[in-house]
C-alpha positions in Angstrom: 0.0 -0.2 -0.2 3.0 2.4 0.7 4.0 2.1 -3.1 0.7 3.3 -4.2 0.2 6.3 -1.8 1.7 8.9 -4.2 -0.7 7.7 -6.9 -3.1 7.7 -4.6 -2.5 11.3 -3.4 -2.1 12.3 -7.6 -5.7 10.6 -8.4 -7.1 12.3 -5.3 -5.9 15.9 -6.2 -7.4 15.0 -9.9 -10.5 13.9 -8.7 -10.8 16.5 -5.8 -14.3 17.7 -6.7 -17.7 16.4 -7.3 -17.8 18.5 -10.7 -14.5 16.6 -11.6 -15.9 13.5 -10.8 -19.4 14.4 -12.9 -17.6 15.3 -16.2 -15.4 12.1 -15.8 -18.5 10.1 -15.2 -19.6 12.2 -18.1 -17.3 11.3 -20.8 -17.1 8.0 -19.9 -20.6 7.5 -20.4 -21.1 9.4 -23.3 -17.5 10.0 -24.8 -19.2 11.0 -28.3 -21.5 13.5 -26.2 -24.8 13.4 -24.5 -27.2 10.7 -26.1 -30.6 10.4 -24.2 -31.2 6.2 -23.3 -34.3 6.4 -24.5 -34.6 8.6 -27.8 -30.6 8.9 -28.7 -31.4 12.4 -29.4 -28.2 14.6 -28.3 -29.5 17.6 -27.4 -30.6 18.3 -23.7 -31.3 21.3 -20.9 -29.3 20.7 -17.9 -30.6 21.5 -14.3 -27.8 21.9 -11.6 -30.0 23.2 -9.0 -29.7 19.4 -7.6 -26.4 18.0 -6.2 -25.8 16.2 -9.0 -26.3 17.5 -12.7 -29.7 16.2 -14.5 -29.7 16.1 -18.0 -33.2 16.3 -19.6 -33.7 15.2 -23.3 -35.5 18.0 -25.3 -37.5 15.5 -27.6 -38.6 13.0 -25.3 -38.4 14.9 -22.1 -36.6 11.8 -20.3 -34.3 12.9 -17.4 -31.4 11.2 -16.4 -28.2 11.6 -14.8 -24.5 10.5 -14.7 -25.1 8.0 -12.5 -28.2 6.5 -13.2 -28.0 3.0 -13.5 -24.8 2.8 -11.8 -24.1 1.3 -8.3 -23.5 5.0 -7.1 -27.2 5.7 -8.0 -29.4 6.2 -4.8 -26.6 6.7 -2.8 -25.9 9.8 -0.6 -22.1 9.2 -0.6 -19.8 12.1 -2.5 -18.8 10.7 -5.6 -14.9 12.0 -4.7 -15.6 9.2 -2.0 -16.6 6.8 -4.6 -13.6 7.4 -7.0 -11.2 6.5 -4.0 -13.3 3.6 -3.0 -12.9 2.4 -6.4 -9.1 3.2 -7.0 -8.4 1.8 -3.4 -10.4 -1.6 -4.0 -8.9 -2.1 -7.6 -5.7 -1.8 -6.9 -3.5 -5.1 -7.2 -3.4 -5.4 -3.2 -7.2 -4.3 -2.5 -7.8 -2.7 0.8 -10.3 -4.4 3.3 -13.5 -2.5 4.7 -12.6 -1.4 7.9 -9.1 0.1 6.4 -11.3 1.8 3.3 -13.3 3.0 5.8 -10.2 5.0 7.4 -9.1 6.6 4.5 -11.9 7.4 2.7 -13.4 8.6 6.0 -16.7 7.2 6.3 -18.4 4.7 8.4 -17.6 0.9 8.3 -21.4 0.1 7.0 -20.9 2.6 4.3 -17.4 1.5 3.1 -18.5 -2.4 3.4 -21.2 -1.7 1.3 -19.5 0.6 -1.3 -16.6 -2.4 -1.4 -19.2 -5.0 -1.9 -20.8 -3.2 -4.8 -17.4 -2.7 -6.3 -16.6 -6.0 -5.9 -20.2 -7.3 -7.4 -19.6 -5.8 -10.1 -15.9 -6.4 -11.1 -16.9 -10.0 -10.5 -19.8 -10.1 -13.0 -17.5 -8.0 -15.7 -15.2 -10.8 -15.6 -18.0 -13.5 -16.0 -18.2 -12.1 -19.5 -14.3 -12.0 -20.6 -13.9 -16.0 -20.1 -10.0 -16.8 -20.0 -8.7 -18.3 -23.0 -5.3 -19.8 -24.4 -3.4 -21.9 -21.7 -5.7 -21.7 -18.5 -4.5 -22.7 -15.3 -6.7 -23.1 -12.0 -5.6 -23.6 -8.5 -7.9 -25.1 -5.7 -7.4 -23.8 -2.2 -9.2 -22.6 0.9 -9.6 -19.0 2.9 -10.8 -18.2 6.3 -9.3 -18.4 9.7 -6.9 -21.6 9.7 -7.2 -22.1 13.3 -10.2 -23.4 12.8 -10.7 -26.3 9.5 -14.5 -25.8 9.6 -14.1 -22.0 8.9 -12.2 -22.3 6.3 -14.1 -21.5 2.9 -13.2 -23.7 -0.6 -11.7 -21.2 -3.3 -11.3 -21.8 -7.0 -8.7 -19.3 -8.5 -8.1 -19.4 -12.3 -5.6 -17.3 -14.6 -4.8 -17.4 -18.7 -1.4 -17.4 -19.8 -1.3 -15.3 -22.6 1.6 -14.9 -25.3 0.3 -11.7 -26.9 1.7 -9.8 -24.0 4.8 -10.7 -24.2 5.1 -11.7 -28.0 5.8 -15.3 -27.5 4.8 -17.3 -30.1 1.8 -19.7 -28.9 4.1 -22.6 -29.8 7.0 -21.8 -27.4 4.7 -20.9 -25.0 4.8 -24.4 -22.8 8.6 -24.6 -23.3 8.7 -20.7 -21.8 6.7 -22.1 -18.6 8.8 -25.2 -17.8 12.0 -24.1 -18.1 14.1 -21.6 -15.7 13.7 -18.1 -17.0 14.1 -14.8 -15.8 10.9 -13.1 -14.9 11.0 -10.6 -17.6 11.0 -13.5 -19.9 8.3 -15.4 -18.1 4.0 -15.1 -19.6 2.1 -13.1 -17.9 -0.3 -14.3 -15.4 -3.9 -12.5 -16.1 -5.6 -13.1 -12.6 -9.2 -12.8 -12.3 -11.4 -12.1 -8.9 -11.5 -15.6 -6.9 -14.9 -16.6 -6.8 -16.1 -19.1 -4.4 -17.0 -22.8 -5.4 
């Protein structure tokens, strides 16, 4: 976590206001400009009297916002906290809900709910991106090691891809079994673990 601190600080500086977060969501949702979710019309009226900007289609009068249909919809937690949580949970080392609550300064209950929603969406996104190529699956258990009945079974899968290292697929198996340096080994694309 200490090596990620400068990156996290610059991320927090970049998305330090609700407006900066809302603009980032606007461009992520509508990269080619606003499109009504109902009629695909490109012109809108902007209402800024609420916490979040509201976009009303000029053609069919449907109202939408940048968080409509997302895990942030209906949440009173500021977007800056959501963005910070997204950054920390998506980092390779991950983060616990109790640590997340201290860093983004929300209650444990809020941090747990945010983390649960983000992890659920990340897991669902991986369901539609199946592993391909040379796949390796390991069986293990997680939980408190002192009590065997408290441990839960877990399957972790990963795919070795030759394209990331420009290794021909016929040489992939040979390079995995030989003893080469870490730089020349194929990369393992990790997926979020799911319960068996």
